MARVOMI-123582 format. One record per residue: x negated, y, z of N, C-alpha, C in turn; residue in one letter; residue number from 1. Coordinates in pm, whole numbers. Last residue first. Example, Ala and Ser with C-alpha at 12.3 -4.5 7.8 and 13.67 -1.06 7.14 Angstrom:
! residues 2
   n.px   n.py   n.pz  ca.px  ca.py  ca.pz   c.px   c.py   c.pz bavex tormar
  -1285   -225    708  -1367   -106    714  -1290      3    787     S      2
  -1319   -569    780  -1230   -450    780  -1320   -330    780     A      1
//
This chain:
! residues 242
   n.px   n.py   n.pz  ca.px  ca.py  ca.pz   c.px   c.py   c.pz bavex tormar
    868   1698    506    931   1819    558    867   1873    686     N    242
    726   1462    467    710   1571    373    758   1703    432     I    241
    817   1303    676    676   1338    671    650   1455    577     A    240
   1086   1268    611   1050   1338    735    906   1384    733     N    239
   1053   1124    375   1119   1254    371   1088   1334    497     L    238
    934    890    480    860    976    387    921   1115    381     I    237
   1141    789    637   1014    826    702    933    919    610     A    236
   1333    735    441   1360    831    546   1234    882    612     G    235
   1192    537    299   1231    662    233   1260    770    337     L    234
   1170    331    488   1050    400    441   1085    534    378     T    233
   1415    222    516   1367    308    625   1243    385    584     V    232
   1560    262    186   1497    185    293   1459    281    405     S    231
   1722    226   -141   1692    296    -15   1627    203     87     P    230
   1409    109   -223   1488    233   -218   1635    195   -237     V    229
   1107    -45   -124   1251    -55   -144   1316     82   -133     D    228
    844    -31    -61    882     29   -187   1031     15   -216     M    227
    816   -174    170    798    -29    179    840     40     50     M    226
    823   -436    106    949   -375    143    938   -223    155     E    225
    557   -498     81    632   -470    -41    769   -411    -12     F    224
    478   -528    353    406   -440    261    492   -400    142     H    223
    765   -526    577    650   -587    510    588   -486    412     T    222
    888   -424    892    878   -396    749    752   -458    691     T    221
    912   -445   1170    962   -553   1086    947   -534    937     G    220
    908    -96   1232    925   -232   1286    981   -329   1181     P    219
    668    109   1107    808     72   1085    829    -73   1129     L    218
    469    347   1257    480    204   1227    629    169   1219     V    217
    299    637   1180    430    581   1211    435    436   1165     E    216
     61    856   1277     76    718   1229    210    664   1276     F    215
   -136   1133   1212     -4   1090   1258     25    953   1195     E    214
   -463   1176   1303   -377   1123   1198   -245   1078   1260     I    213
   -696   1415   1384   -578   1345   1434   -490   1303   1316     E    212
  -1039   1427   1385   -921   1434   1300   -808   1350   1359     Q    211
  -1274   1396   1529  -1196   1517   1549  -1074   1531   1462     G    210
  -1395   1158   1516  -1457   1267   1439  -1377   1396   1447     H    209
  -1225    999   1652  -1357   1020   1714  -1436   1129   1642     S    208
  -1023    989   1465  -1000   1065   1589  -1133   1094   1658     K    207
  -1132    815   1282  -1118    955   1245  -1094   1042   1367     M    206
  -1115    577   1433  -1245    628   1389  -1238    775   1352     A    205
   -839    546   1464   -922    567   1582  -1058    626   1545     A    204
   -768    504   1196   -709    617   1269   -794    649   1392     V    203
   -910    266   1148   -943    389   1075   -891    511   1149     Y    202
   -775     90   1318   -919    114   1337   -963    242   1267     K    201
   -523     89   1202   -540    142   1338   -686    174   1367     E    200
   -583    -43    963   -536     96    960   -555    161   1097     T    199
   -650   -291   1069   -750   -216    992   -711    -68    985     I    198
   -415   -375   1188   -528   -344   1275   -638   -270   1201     D    197
   -241   -435    978   -218   -315   1056   -340   -277   1140     L    196
   -363   -545    664   -343   -569    807   -336   -439    887     P    195
   -202   -548    384   -298   -456    445   -279   -469    596     V    194
    -26   -764    354   -129   -738    253   -239   -645    303     R    193
    180   -783    532    105   -906    506     -9   -886    406     E    192
    329   -599    782    252   -590    658    162   -713    642     D    191
    504   -562    989    492   -698    934    414   -699    802     A    190
    516   -296   1044    450   -381   1145    427   -523   1093     S    189
    439    -78    772    525   -175    838    449   -261    936     G    188
    341    268    785    313    128    753    407     37    830     Q    187
    219    583    713    341    507    739    313    363    698     I    186
     17    859    812     28    722    763    164    664    803     F    185
   -101   1179    726     -1   1099    795      5    962    730     R    184
   -315   1457    743   -299   1318    702   -195   1250    790     V    183
   -407   1776    622   -326   1697    713   -305   1557    657     R    182
   -748   1803    496   -606   1837    499   -533   1744    596     S    181
   -998   1685    511   -978   1815    575   -832   1856    583     T    180
  -1084   1356    601  -1012   1442    507   -979   1573    579     V    179
  -1408   1284    741  -1262   1293    750  -1205   1385    642     P    178
  -1663   1136    528  -1618   1236    624  -1466   1241    629     P    177
  -1667    772    488  -1669    909    437  -1630   1008    547     R    176
  -1622    522    577  -1760    571    582  -1775    713    530     L    175
  -1355    473    536  -1409    453    670  -1548    513    687     M    174
  -1325    506    257  -1274    608    351  -1332    595    491     P    173
  -1564    448     27  -1505    384    144  -1456    489    243     D    172
  -1714    548   -175  -1576    511   -208  -1503    447    -90     L    171
  -1964    584    -73  -1897    702   -128  -1750    676   -160     D    170
  -2061    336    -15  -2001    412     95  -1928    537     48     P    169
  -2126     94   -177  -2049    209   -224  -1982    285   -109     R    168
  -2247   -123    -65  -2327    -45   -160  -2254     79   -211     E    167
  -2054   -248     80  -2159   -177    155  -2247    -92     65     S    166
  -1911   -391   -109  -1858   -263    -61  -1963   -181     14     A    165
  -2103   -527   -373  -2058   -531   -235  -2015   -393   -190     N    164
  -1961   -477   -702  -2074   -492   -611  -2018   -500   -469     C    163
  -1736   -420   -838  -1842   -487   -914  -1969   -502   -833     G    162
  -1504   -296   -743  -1633   -227   -732  -1740   -288   -821     L    161
  -1305   -489   -803  -1296   -352   -853  -1431   -282   -853     W    160
  -1401   -725   -677  -1367   -724   -819  -1366   -582   -875     E    159
  -1428   -648   -412  -1547   -687   -487  -1520   -684   -636     L    158
  -1150   -599   -363  -1253   -496   -344  -1377   -527   -426     V    157
  -1004   -837   -409   -985   -720   -496  -1095   -616   -483     A    156
   -976  -1094   -307  -1109  -1045   -345  -1106   -919   -428     G    155
   -693  -1105   -269   -767  -1209   -343   -902  -1158   -395     R    154
   -625   -898    -99   -591   -886   -241   -665   -987   -327     G    153
   -911   -942    111   -776   -892     89   -750   -874    -60     L    152
  -1132  -1066    232  -1089  -1103     96   -944  -1061     71     E    151
  -1247   -977    459  -1124  -1056    474  -1067  -1102    340     R    150
  -1458   -833    348  -1487   -946    438  -1366  -1037    451     V    149
  -1316   -634    214  -1392   -733    138  -1421   -855    224     Q    148
  -1211   -494    428  -1118   -554    331  -1189   -658    246     S    147
  -1444   -400    546  -1363   -498    617  -1265   -568    523     E    146
  -1526   -225    336  -1613   -331    385  -1532   -440    455     V    145
  -1312    -46    302  -1348   -139    195  -1435   -253    245     L    144
  -1053     75    464  -1185     21    499  -1223    -84    396     D    143
   -797    148    390   -883    248    453  -1026    202    481     T    142
   -520    140    201   -645     66    219   -750    166    268     V    141
   -206    234    354   -324    262    272   -440    167    302     P    140
     83    237    393      1    116    408   -128    130    329     A    139
     87    531    251    183    423    272    107    290    274     L    138
    -19    842    353    -63    709    313     41    605    349     G    137
      2   1157    255     85   1057    321     42    921    269     I    136
   -175   1457    293   -175   1320    239    -78   1237    322     I    135
   -188   1806    202   -155   1695    291   -158   1563    215     S    134
   -285   1988     23   -264   2034    160   -223   1923    256     D    133
   -488   2032   -242   -424   1925   -166   -409   1970    -21     V    132
   -638   2234   -346   -492   2250   -354   -417   2138   -281     V    131
   -905   2154   -334   -854   2245   -230   -702   2262   -232     P    130
  -1026   1853   -393   -922   1939   -449   -863   2027   -340     F    129
  -1193   1683   -269  -1244   1744   -392  -1146   1844   -451     S    128
  -1058   1566    -63  -1149   1675    -29  -1208   1744   -152     N    127
   -912   1355   -197   -846   1475   -142   -942   1591   -119     A    126
  -1025   1115   -283  -1026   1231   -372   -982   1361   -307     L    125
   -997    921    -82  -1128    943   -144  -1134   1076   -219     V    124
   -725    926    -23   -822    961     81   -959    993     22     L    123
   -619    838   -269   -584    970   -217   -686   1015   -113     A    122
   -720    579   -282   -765    677   -380   -733    820   -334     L    121
   -579    460    -66   -726    467    -66   -775    576   -160     H    120
   -322    478   -166   -357    553    -47   -507    567    -32     G    119
   -344    297   -372   -321    437   -406   -348    528   -288     G    118
   -357     61   -237   -482    112   -294   -467    255   -344     S    117
    -77    173    -70   -175     66    -70   -309    116   -125     S    116
     27    471   -215     73    340   -167    -39    237   -181     Y    115
      7    810   -138    -57    695   -198    -13    565   -133     G    114
     90   1123   -203    148   1006   -138     93    884   -208     I    113
    -30   1444   -165    -59   1313   -224      7   1204   -139     L    112
     85   1755   -247     89   1653   -143     68   1519   -211     T    111
    -48   2058   -371    -23   1915   -390    -14   1842   -257     L    110
     27   2371   -519     -8   2294   -402     32   2148   -423     K    109
    -76   2424   -861     24   2419   -757    -32   2348   -635     R    108
   -269   2392  -1048   -209   2526  -1040   -102   2534   -932     N    107
   -359   2134  -1078   -419   2216   -973   -370   2360   -969     S    106
   -299   1933  -1251   -189   1983  -1166   -237   2085  -1063     M    105
   -529   1858  -1373   -423   1909  -1460   -306   1966  -1380     A    104
   -662   1751  -1155   -708   1879  -1210   -600   1942  -1296     T    103
   -528   1509  -1137   -511   1608  -1031   -557   1746  -1076     L    102
   -624   1388  -1374   -481   1409  -1355   -456   1515  -1249     A    101
   -898   1375  -1322   -850   1457  -1434   -702   1487  -1420     A    100
   -893   1196  -1108   -945   1332  -1088   -897   1425  -1199     S     99
   -801    970  -1237   -716   1032  -1137   -763   1173  -1104     L     98
  -1021    923  -1414   -886    949  -1464   -800   1021  -1361     D     97
  -1242    888  -1237  -1243    988  -1345  -1103   1025  -1388     R     96
  -1162    672  -1080  -1185    803  -1016  -1183    913  -1121     I     95
  -1158    479  -1285  -1038    508  -1207  -1049    645  -1143     T     94
  -1421    480  -1366  -1319    518  -1464  -1187    548  -1394     I     93
  -1562    392  -1142  -1579    531  -1187  -1469    574  -1284     E     92
  -1526    122  -1107  -1444    214  -1027  -1452    358  -1075     P     91
  -1560   -132  -1269  -1583      6  -1316  -1497    104  -1236     N     90
  -1489   -387  -1204  -1631   -355  -1209  -1662   -214  -1251     G     89
  -1189   -379  -1386  -1275   -453  -1294  -1421   -415  -1314     A     88
  -1012    -82  -1422  -1095   -181  -1489  -1188   -248  -1389     N     87
   -759    115  -1461   -804     24  -1356   -880    -89  -1424     R     86
   -669    452  -1540   -731    325  -1577   -772    247  -1453     A     85
   -345    584  -1455   -491    593  -1461   -547    456  -1489     F     84
    -61    801  -1421   -119    671  -1453   -269    691  -1471     E     83
    115    994  -1174     10    977  -1274    -24    830  -1299     P     82
    399   1137  -1113    348   1000  -1101    242    980  -1210     I     81
    529   1405   -931    439   1364  -1038    392   1222  -1011     A     80
    818   1593   -843    739   1471   -832    651   1450   -955     I     79
    964   1815   -630    910   1802   -765    802   1695   -761     Y     78
   1262   1761   -432   1117   1771   -447   1077   1755   -595     H     77
   1530   1713   -383   1486   1850   -407   1337   1870   -423     G     76
   1618   1460   -374   1615   1531   -246   1560   1672   -260     A     75
   1571   1372   -627   1709   1401   -591   1718   1478   -459     K     74
   1298   1323   -596   1343   1432   -683   1486   1471   -652     A     73
   1309   1099   -433   1249   1222   -380   1289   1343   -465     L     72
   1429    915   -609   1492    947   -481   1438   1078   -423     A     71
   1238    906   -817   1375    953   -843   1442    996   -713     V     70
   1019    797   -678   1010    927   -742   1146    987   -769     G     69
   1121    547   -607   1088    643   -502   1079    784   -560     L     68
   1147    435   -866   1264    452   -780   1239    552   -667     P     67
    866    449   -954    972    530  -1015   1097    543   -927     R     66
    678    279   -858    699    402   -783    813    487   -840     L     65
    654     72  -1033    710     40   -902    728    163   -814     H     64
    533    191  -1261    675    155  -1263    731    134  -1123     E     63
    260    235  -1266    344    337  -1201    491    296  -1190     R     62
    167   -111  -1241    139     27  -1283    238    118  -1212     D     61
      1   -419  -1159    108   -322  -1140     67   -188  -1199     F     60
   -222   -538  -1272   -104   -620  -1245     19   -530  -1230     I     59
   -460   -412  -1304   -356   -381  -1402   -229   -464  -1381     N     58
   -586   -307   -978   -575   -397  -1093   -464   -350  -1186     R     57
   -607   -184   -732   -691   -135   -842   -690   -226   -965     W     56
   -394   -288   -580   -532   -327   -552   -625   -301   -672     Y     55
   -154   -169   -621   -188   -280   -709   -329   -329   -691     G     54
     -3    161   -622    -93     60   -570   -121    -49   -672     G     53
     14    509   -735     59    370   -719    -50    277   -669     H     52
     81    812   -599    -30    733   -655     -3    585   -629     I     51
    268   1094   -649    277    954   -606    170    872   -677     L     50
    264   1417   -542    197   1325   -634    202   1184   -577     V     49
    469   1683   -537    444   1560   -463    388   1458   -562     I     48
    392   2022   -561    414   1898   -635    379   1780   -544     T     47
    538   2332   -460    454   2216   -432    492   2099   -522     K     46
    715   2532   -472    580   2564   -520    484   2449   -498     N     45
   1047   2454   -596    943   2448   -494    808   2486   -554     T     44
   1217   2474   -807   1276   2466   -674   1173   2472   -562     L     43
   1092   2458  -1049   1126   2592  -1001   1183   2592   -859     S     42
   1068   2195  -1123    951   2259  -1062    983   2396  -1004     S     41
   1289   1944  -1079   1284   2084  -1122   1171   2156  -1050     D     40
   1222   1597  -1173   1284   1705  -1098   1259   1841  -1157     G     39
    914   1439  -1240   1056   1424  -1210   1106   1547  -1133     Y     38
    667   1355  -1473    716   1455  -1379    867   1441  -1364     F     37
    409   1134  -1535    554   1151  -1541    596   1250  -1433     E     36
    111   1157  -1715    179   1187  -1588    328   1199  -1616     I     35
   -164    971  -1859    -38   1045  -1865     20   1062  -1726     L     34
   -367    777  -1971   -388    914  -1925   -262    998  -1945     Q     33
   -351    528  -2081   -319    541  -1939   -325    685  -1889     D     32
   -436    565  -2347   -297    527  -2319   -258    549  -2173     A     31
   -635    864  -2399   -619    721  -2377   -478    690  -2327     E     30
   -659   1138  -2411   -618   1069  -2533   -595    920  -2513     E     29
   -515   1331  -2139   -625   1278  -2217   -571   1199  -2335     G     28
   -288   1388  -2013   -404   1464  -1970   -532   1415  -2039     Y     27
     53   1427  -2116    -76   1358  -2125   -187   1448  -2074     T     26
    368   1414  -1961    258   1498  -2007    131   1414  -2012     V     25
    711   1387  -1961    587   1312  -1967    480   1398  -2031     V     24
    982   1460  -1748    891   1509  -1851    764   1426  -1845     E     23
   1319   1430  -1650   1187   1366  -1661   1108   1429  -1775     V     22
   1580   1483  -1420   1505   1535  -1533   1364   1475  -1533     S     21
   1754   1184  -1312   1686   1312  -1289   1620   1358  -1419     V     20
   1904    966  -1411   1932   1021  -1278   1870   1159  -1253     Q     19
   1822    875  -1649   1966    872  -1627   2003    944  -1496     K     18
   1547    871  -1629   1610    984  -1700   1762    987  -1681     R     17
   1503    622  -1511   1479    744  -1434   1551    863  -1497     A     16
   1559    455  -1725   1639    445  -1603   1625    572  -1519     D     15
   1350    533  -1891   1488    561  -1933   1583    551  -1814     E     14
   1138    427  -1758   1149    572  -1759   1287    616  -1807     I     13
   1266    139  -1575   1200    207  -1687   1211    358  -1674     S     12
   1227    -97  -1366   1278     39  -1357   1203    123  -1460     F     11
   1276   -428  -1245   1240   -338  -1356   1303   -200  -1336     P     10
   1179   -504   -911   1289   -490  -1008   1247   -395  -1120     P      9
    869   -674   -873    950   -557   -847   1062   -550   -951     F      8
    788   -976   -761    831   -913   -886    919   -794   -849     I      7
    491  -1020   -559    635  -1020   -583    665   -964   -721     P      6
    214  -1237   -554    267  -1106   -589    417  -1115   -611     H      5
    151  -1446   -266    174  -1425   -409    231  -1286   -433     S      4
   -108  -1433    -26     33  -1410    -56     51  -1383   -205     T      3
   -349  -1497     83   -319  -1549    -50   -172  -1533    -86     T      2
   -617  -1335    255   -474  -1362    239   -444  -1406     97     M      1
//
């Protein structure tokens, strides 16, 4: 697919602070090693972790998840939006950073909400953290081999891995054991970036391994429309969290 990248409306951390309480915490010394926390942690014993997309590239960062983070915080949830390194040919640094971020939050129960490639990262890391009790994948990338074959994200899989996906089954949700915590997927029927049939194939594969994944398809919604706030996606996410 060769769909051009959209321009998400700017939404700075100052914009977020106008609406909810915001705290920024570092989990390392590098520029990307930080977490933005939204809301009041005393209202709940769970942290909702939003993992951004961008096909593992630096084209997008956590900014496009801030409106969703603010909306969820206003609904009474405590939100964390971690940043992490995305370097072509070095997937280990991405896994390292996000693992460190989740470790820094491991004193509370975690729900991981991953958008696109962020959904992929949530599926890969969840079993390493017993505090993760559920995952909500928003149009998640679930099959690296098939995504590479179809050159999704303009060849993003090969670019990020630095090798053929078949050489990294440890990073391919389709080839890994099922996630032990509860998993729910939400995706638009008109998704132009992560084909719906790939997600359906993953859901069927996990079912054959004994894992039932709740899968909600939003009629007429495209990949990038899932990040609109307000939108039908927000309602679906709130229902999935509750």
